[in-house]
C-alpha positions in Angstrom: 0.0 0.1 -0.1 1.7 3.4 -1.4 1.9 6.1 0.8 -0.7 8.8 0.4 1.2 12.1 -2.0 2.0 15.2 -0.6 1.1 18.2 -2.7 4.0 20.9 -3.2 1.6 23.7 -1.6 1.1 21.4 1.4 5.1 20.6 1.3 5.4 24.5 1.2 2.8 25.6 4.2 5.1 22.5 6.4 8.3 24.0 5.7 6.9 27.8 6.6 5.4 25.8 10.0 8.7 24.6 10.6 10.7 28.0 10.0 8.7 29.7 12.6 11.6 30.7 14.4 14.2 30.0 11.6 14.2 33.2 9.1 17.3 32.1 7.5 16.0 28.5 6.9 13.3 30.3 5.2 15.3 32.0 3.0 17.3 29.5 1.9 14.1 27.5 0.9 11.5 30.0 -0.8 13.8 31.6 -3.3 15.5 29.1 -5.5 19.1 29.9 -6.6 19.4 32.7 -4.1 21.5 32.6 -1.0 21.4 35.3 1.4 24.5 37.5 1.6 27.1 37.2 4.8 25.5 39.9 6.5 22.2 39.1 5.9 22.8 35.6 7.1 24.3 36.9 10.2 21.0 39.0 11.0 18.8 36.0 10.1 20.3 33.8 12.6 20.3 36.2 15.2 16.3 36.9 14.9 16.1 33.2 15.0 18.1 32.7 18.3 16.1 35.4 20.1 13.1 33.8 19.0 14.3 30.6 20.0 15.4 31.3 23.4 12.2 31.2 25.9 13.8 34.0 27.9 14.0 36.5 25.0 11.3 35.6 22.8 8.7 37.9 24.1 10.9 40.7 24.7 11.4 43.2 22.1 14.1 42.0 19.7 15.7 45.4 18.4 18.3 45.5 15.5 20.0 48.7 14.2 22.1 48.2 10.8 24.3 51.0 9.7 26.0 50.6 5.8 27.6 52.0 3.0 25.9 51.7 -0.4 24.6 49.1 -2.1 24.7 46.1 0.3 21.1 44.5 -0.4 19.0 45.9 2.6 15.6 46.3 0.6 16.3 42.8 -0.6 16.6 41.8 3.1 13.4 43.5 3.8 11.4 41.7 1.5 13.0 38.4 2.6 12.3 39.0 6.1 8.9 40.3 5.9 7.8 37.6 3.7 9.4 35.4 6.5 7.3 37.2 9.4 4.0 37.0 7.3 4.2 33.6 6.3 5.0 31.7 9.3 2.7 33.5 12.0 -0.5 33.9 11.2 -2.0 37.5 11.8 1.3 38.9 11.9 1.2 42.8 11.7 4.0 44.9 9.9 4.7 48.6 9.3 7.5 50.1 7.4 8.4 53.5 6.6 11.3 55.0 5.4 13.1 58.2 5.4 11.2 60.3 2.8 8.2 59.3 0.9 10.0 59.2 -2.3 12.1 56.7 -0.7 9.6 54.5 0.7 7.6 54.7 -2.8 10.4 54.3 -5.7 13.2 52.4 -3.6 11.6 50.2 -0.8 8.0 49.3 -2.1 9.3 48.4 -5.3 12.1 46.0 -3.8 10.2 44.4 -1.1 7.1 43.4 -3.4 9.8 42.2 -5.9 10.9 39.5 -3.3 7.5 38.5 -2.3 6.2 38.1 -5.9 9.6 36.1 -6.4 8.6 33.8 -3.6 7.9 30.1 -4.2 5.0 31.4 -1.5 4.0 34.4 -3.7 0.2 32.9 -4.2 -0.1 33.6 -0.4 -0.3 37.4 -0.6 -1.8 40.0 -2.3 0.6 43.1 -3.2 -0.4 46.2 -3.6 1.4 49.6 -3.7 0.8 50.8 -0.3 0.2 47.2 1.7 1.0 43.4 1.5 -2.0 41.4 2.7 -2.4 38.1 3.5 -5.0 35.9 1.1 -6.7 34.4 4.1 -10.4 35.1 4.5 -10.4 34.5 8.1 -8.2 37.4 9.0 -8.3 39.7 6.0 -7.4 43.2 7.8 -5.0 41.9 10.8 -2.6 39.8 8.7 -0.7 42.5 6.6 2.1 44.6 5.9 1.6 48.5 5.8 3.8 50.9 4.0 3.4 54.5 5.6 5.0 57.7 5.7 5.7 58.9 8.8 5.1 62.3 10.1 5.8 63.8 13.5 2.8 65.8 13.6 0.5 62.6 12.6 2.0 59.1 14.6 -0.9 57.3 14.7 0.4 54.2 12.4 3.3 54.1 14.7 1.2 54.5 18.2 -1.2 51.3 17.0 1.2 48.7 16.6 -0.9 46.5 19.0 -1.1 42.8 18.0 -1.1 40.6 21.7 -0.3 37.0 21.1 0.9 37.2 17.3 3.6 39.0 15.7 4.7 42.5 15.3 7.8 43.8 12.9 8.5 47.5 12.4 11.0 48.5 10.0 12.9 51.8 9.6 14.8 52.4 6.3 17.1 55.5 6.0 16.3 55.8 9.6 18.5 58.8 10.1 16.0 61.0 8.7 13.1 59.5 10.8 12.1 62.2 13.4 12.7 61.4 16.7 9.3 62.0 17.7 8.3 58.7 15.7 11.1 56.8 17.4 9.5 57.7 20.7 5.8 57.1 19.3 6.9 53.6 18.3 9.1 52.8 21.3 6.0 53.3 23.4 3.6 51.3 21.1 5.6 47.9 21.4 4.8 46.6 24.8 2.4 43.8 24.0 3.1 40.5 26.5 3.3 37.2 25.2 3.8 38.9 21.7 6.8 38.6 19.3 8.1 42.0 19.0 10.8 42.8 15.8 11.8 46.6 15.1 14.7 46.5 12.3 16.4 50.2 11.7 18.5 50.4 8.5 20.1 53.5 7.0 23.4 55.4 6.0 24.7 56.9 9.0 24.1 60.6 7.3 23.4 62.2 10.8 25.6 62.2 13.5 22.9 63.5 15.9 19.4 62.0 16.4 17.4 58.5 17.1 19.6 56.8 15.0 22.8 57.4 15.8 21.9 56.8 19.6 21.2 53.2 18.8 25.0 52.9 18.5 25.5 55.3 21.1 23.8 55.7 24.6 20.9 53.4 23.7 23.3 50.7 22.5 22.9 48.2 25.1 19.2 48.0 23.9 19.7 47.4 20.5 22.0 44.7 18.4 24.1 46.6 16.3 25.8 45.8 12.8 28.0 48.2 10.6 28.6 47.2 7.3 31.6 48.4 4.8 30.3 48.1 1.4 33.5 46.7 0.1 33.0 43.7 2.1 29.9 42.9 0.6 29.1 40.7 -2.4 27.6 42.3 -5.6 28.3 45.9 -4.7 30.1 48.1 -6.9 33.6 48.2 -6.2 34.9 50.2 -9.1 32.6 53.2 -8.2 33.5 52.9 -4.5 37.2 53.0 -5.6 36.3 56.3 -7.6 34.7 57.5 -4.2 38.1 56.7 -2.3 40.3 58.2 -4.9 37.9 61.2 -4.7 37.1 62.2 -1.3 39.8 60.1 0.7 39.6 57.0 2.8 39.1 59.0 5.9 36.6 61.9 4.5 32.8 61.7 6.1 31.7 61.3 2.6 33.7 57.8 2.7 32.8 56.8 6.3 29.0 57.4 5.6 28.7 56.1 2.0 31.0 53.1 2.3 32.4 52.4 5.5 29.1 52.7 7.2 30.5 54.8 9.6 28.8 58.0 11.4 30.3 61.4 10.0 32.6 63.7 12.4 30.7 66.4 11.2 27.0 66.7 12.4 25.4 67.4 8.8 26.3 66.2 5.2 28.2 68.8 4.1 29.4 68.5 0.6 32.7 70.3 0.6 34.6 70.1 3.9 35.5 73.6 5.8 39.2 72.5 6.1 39.6 72.0 2.5 38.5 75.3 1.5 40.4 77.0 4.3 43.4 75.7 2.9 42.4 76.6 -0.8 42.2 80.3 0.5 45.7 80.1 1.6 47.4 78.3 -1.5 49.3 79.7 -4.4 49.1 78.0 -7.8 51.9 77.4 -10.0 52.4 76.4 -13.7 48.8 77.1 -14.9 49.6 80.1 -17.7 49.6 78.0 -20.6 46.1 76.5 -19.7 42.7 77.3 -20.7 41.0 80.4 -19.1 37.2 79.8 -18.1 35.1 82.9 -17.8 31.8 82.2 -15.8 28.9 84.3 -14.9 26.2 83.4 -12.4 23.3 85.8 -13.3 21.2 87.2 -9.9 17.6 86.1 -10.2 16.0 88.3 -7.5 17.1 91.2 -5.0 18.7 88.8 -2.4 21.2 87.4 -4.8 24.2 88.9 -6.7 25.7 88.3 -9.9 29.4 87.2 -9.7 31.9 86.9 -12.4 34.7 84.1 -11.6 38.0 83.4 -13.9 39.7 79.7 -13.9 42.8 78.8 -14.8 44.2 75.4 -14.5 44.2 75.4 -10.5 44.3 79.4 -10.0 40.8 81.0 -9.9 39.7 84.7 -8.8 36.5 86.5 -8.5 36.6 89.2 -10.7 33.8 90.9 -9.5 30.2 90.7 -7.4 27.2 93.1 -8.0 23.4 93.7 -6.8 20.7 95.3 -8.7 22.2 95.0 -11.9 19.9 94.1 -15.2 20.8 92.0 -18.2 21.9 94.5 -20.2 24.4 95.5 -17.8 25.5 92.1 -17.1 26.1 91.7 -20.7 28.2 94.8 -21.1 30.2 93.7 -17.9 30.7 90.2 -19.4 32.2 91.7 -22.7 34.6 94.1 -20.5 35.6 91.2 -18.4 35.9 89.1 -21.9 38.3 91.7 -23.0 40.7 92.2 -20.5 41.1 88.4 -19.7 40.6 86.8 -23.4 39.3 83.5 -21.9 38.6 80.3 -24.0 35.3 80.2 -22.9 32.1 82.2 -20.9 30.2 80.0 -19.2 26.4 81.7 -18.5 23.7 80.6 -16.1 21.2 80.6 -18.9 18.5 79.8 -16.5 15.8 82.0 -15.5 16.8 85.9 -16.8 20.3 84.6 -17.6 18.9 83.6 -20.9 18.7 87.3 -21.7 22.7 87.9 -21.4 23.6 84.8 -23.8 20.7 86.4 -26.1 22.5 89.5 -26.2 25.9 88.2 -26.4 24.9 86.1 -29.2 23.5 88.7 -31.0 26.4 90.9 -31.1 28.1 87.9 -32.3 30.4 87.2 -29.4 31.9 83.4 -29.9 32.7 80.7 -27.1 29.5 81.1 -25.4 28.5 78.2 -23.4 25.1 78.4 -21.8 24.5 76.6 -18.3 21.5 74.5 -17.0 21.7 72.9 -13.5 18.9 70.7 -14.1 20.1 69.1 -17.3 21.5 65.8 -17.5 24.9 65.2 -16.2 27.8 63.6 -18.4 28.1 60.8 -15.6 24.3 60.1 -14.5 25.7 57.1 -12.8 27.3 59.2 -10.2 25.3 62.9 -10.3 21.4 63.7 -10.3 21.9 66.5 -12.6 24.6 68.8 -14.0 24.9 71.1 -11.2 25.5 68.5 -8.8 28.2 67.3 -11.1 30.3 70.7 -11.6 30.2 70.9 -7.8 31.5 67.5 -7.5 34.3 68.4 -9.8 35.0 71.3 -8.3 35.1 69.7 -5.1 37.7 67.1 -6.2 39.5 70.2 -7.8 39.6 71.9 -4.3 40.6 68.8 -2.5 43.7 68.2 -4.6 44.8 72.0 -4.0 43.8 75.0 -5.7 44.0 78.8 -5.1 40.7 80.7 -5.1 39.8 84.2 -3.8 41.1 85.0 0.0 37.0 85.4 0.3 35.0 84.9 3.6 31.8 84.8 1.3 33.4 82.6 -1.0 34.1 80.1 1.6 30.7 80.1 3.0 29.2 79.4 0.0 31.5 76.7 -0.8 30.8 74.8 2.4 27.0 76.0 3.1 25.5 73.4 0.8 24.6 69.5 1.8 23.7 66.9 -0.4 22.0 63.7 -0.5 21.1 60.9 -2.7 18.6 60.1 -5.6 16.6 57.1 -5.8 18.9 56.0 -8.0 22.1 56.4 -6.0 23.2 59.5 -7.4 24.6 62.6 -6.0 22.0 65.4 -5.4 23.3 68.6 -4.2 21.0 70.8 -1.5 18.7 72.8 -3.6 19.1 76.8 -3.1 15.4 76.5 -2.0 16.1 74.5 0.7 19.1 76.5 1.4 17.0 79.6 2.0 14.8 77.6 4.5 17.7 76.8 6.7 18.5 80.6 6.7 21.4 80.7 4.6 22.0 82.7 1.2 22.0 81.6 -2.5 25.6 80.3 -2.9 26.3 82.7 -6.1 30.1 82.7 -5.4 30.3 78.9 -5.2 28.0 78.6 -8.2 30.1 80.9 -10.0 33.4 78.8 -9.7 31.5 75.5 -10.2 30.1 76.3 -13.4 34.0 76.9 -14.9 34.1 73.1 -14.8 31.1 73.0 -17.1 33.0 72.5 -20.4 36.6 71.3 -21.3 38.3 73.4 -23.7 41.3 73.2 -25.3 43.7 76.2 -25.1 44.1 78.9 -27.6 47.7 79.8 -28.9 49.0 82.4 -26.5 52.3 84.0 -25.5 53.2 81.9 -22.2 53.2 85.0 -19.7 56.3 84.9 -17.3 54.9 87.2 -14.8 52.0 86.2 -12.5 48.9 87.7 -14.2 46.7 90.2 -12.7 42.8 90.6 -13.3 40.4 92.8 -11.9 39.9 92.2 -8.2 43.6 91.7 -7.3 45.1 95.1 -7.3 43.6 98.4 -5.9 40.4 98.0 -7.4 37.4 96.6 -5.5 35.4 93.9 -6.4 33.0 94.2 -3.6 30.7 96.5 -5.7 
């Protein structure tokens, strides 16, 4: 008499039941040809051991992961949530991220992909804002919700009760989540006899806040992991090497985006203050035969100023800063500096009213005029979000390598003020001028003018090499602070 055949569906359900306290076993069994990465394995094992221990099972299991870019944290969330929901009936999970954009464009699609690619994909209804178990007996309580946080509206994090079952709370890009949300979530995780798992992931972009405190004064309450992108299988090692060359092994950029370590500074400052301070004292040499680039950052409104900047190799100088000038005056002043300095290229900010300056010069048949549009596509879209971010990135590398800039406090402020972040495609995205003004800062006109000199690559014109150091407007007795 032959044994009764067991259907594949029943076998899957039995495997899920066996993995109730074994998330690693579940991950290895429910995705074909997809072995978890080393760091993922370590966390899955840790959670499994926590749940298997009667003394810790019903105490909140809190894990904080600080990492560089590209380690596969969204994939981990997908595997983990699928395990949590598949192995406990009525499991309730909430996922949020540092921004609504991060949640909608990165976290949700990646988590959904792992649910759909699992052998247990048919068990769940995957939607844009939630994932629900297809079990008519528990249609509402057995689910994962993707929620945009607000420190003025914390109800979603206050209502995490699910007594006697399982609760999972995931914070993605946790550095950017307000302390108030952390506090409300902490107070909600109090159900007795309940498996409570709280995971916080993020690049350590802020040196203050609750995510930072998971690795500091609250470290005894959290199991912490700091993951260097260079040690993870499948990360873009070539791009990482470029970052290290461009920014330096011990820079805050590499500490945050590669090593998974918190910055020394308190903010995501794009250009370090010490670099700019050194460049104010630097004296460039051997640049006389290199191309000259003149740039014009045209003022858009009353608080801003029009700035003229000249760069030649590793030498640069502010030629003039002016307020309250119209486009005809700016065009005439550009011609004046063009005649005095004989640049190989003139780059003009052509967004807004700057287009009028470009049109005037072109109508007068001036050559070597280049329009700059900060929002256009960069030459290196893998690294930068737009052209403005790219020219600032090139300028940053130039400054780090050592360059001469005007010994001007306003220029130093402009260069060190902008902060940066990353797009959903992990491109460097420079802080917008509008956002800087919300922080009480002015538009970085002097910084933008210098950055625009990196928007073109020009071969030098034939000219007689200068033996003596050239003198431009703004270097002698003539004041450029008009």
